[in-house]
C-alpha angles and dihedrals in degrees: 000000000000116000114239117251109259132193120177118243091243093055093044092052091047092051092048091050094049089047091052096046094051091051091049093047091058091066133077120269131249123210124201119195133181113229133178097274101033143305127318128207119203124186134167099233127146096188117101094202111029101075128197091191127053147161116257102173143341095296100008131091134182131215126184136187130189126034106018095210090054101050089039090061088051090050095051093044091051090052092053092048097050092041089055093045094047091047095045097045124001135313088241090062090066108094137170091235093055091050092045090054089052092052091046092055093045095050093041092052090048092048095049100033106035128070091230121041122216113269097219146088124207135195126206119201134185125186119221134201088264133026087251092061096051115117127210120179120184114200119195129209091264095052097260114147131204127188108223137192131194102007143000130199122197138174138025101355097024095133094052093042090051092053091050094047094045087058098040108033106107124239088231115064105259127233118253093260091052092045092053092047091049092050095046093046090050092054090045093051097046101038089045092223140092113270110202126194090257089064097049134091110196129172135166142210095220112193091197093069125088119260099317105062099181121101134163119223115233123231089247091053091049094050091051093048093047 
């Protein structure tokens, strides 16, 4: 009688984690920075229609790295979830923490229960009335959640970008122009190539705007700021 094939749970989890990390590392990075009037998202992305950064709700935005079809499914599911909650209860009941918890459960269940884990990481950000009340939740492929402040780097060169931003991010919250320059300089330094305004996807959660805080920066605006 043939013995059944056996892999220990520890080895299976390790193999899944290595597989997911390799898939994520092949993609381009996303940088998220707090600035004086809100939160800025910067990604190297030459596509005009396939966005890595999107609005989720009035004060909440989403960023994803890795396999586009996988984090896009999460984005769509998140929009449906918060729309239903805001409609059923109150718009004030929709929070970044609640959405981050939902993503954490989804990714954790896929990682442990499915043969192939998702090859993506996502970030949920909410802009507050002050910098101190901003929320940044980074959710990994296995469902792990971290609450971040100041900056977040995700994707292919996340470790190198994190080292750069740790050294360069100022103690005093930067202006929007300084934050954009810092993010672009980080991408240029780590990627080792020029990153022009035509190759960037940049959006902000701007607390000075009325109700809907999300706004994309046009290429002409980026060229002027840079």
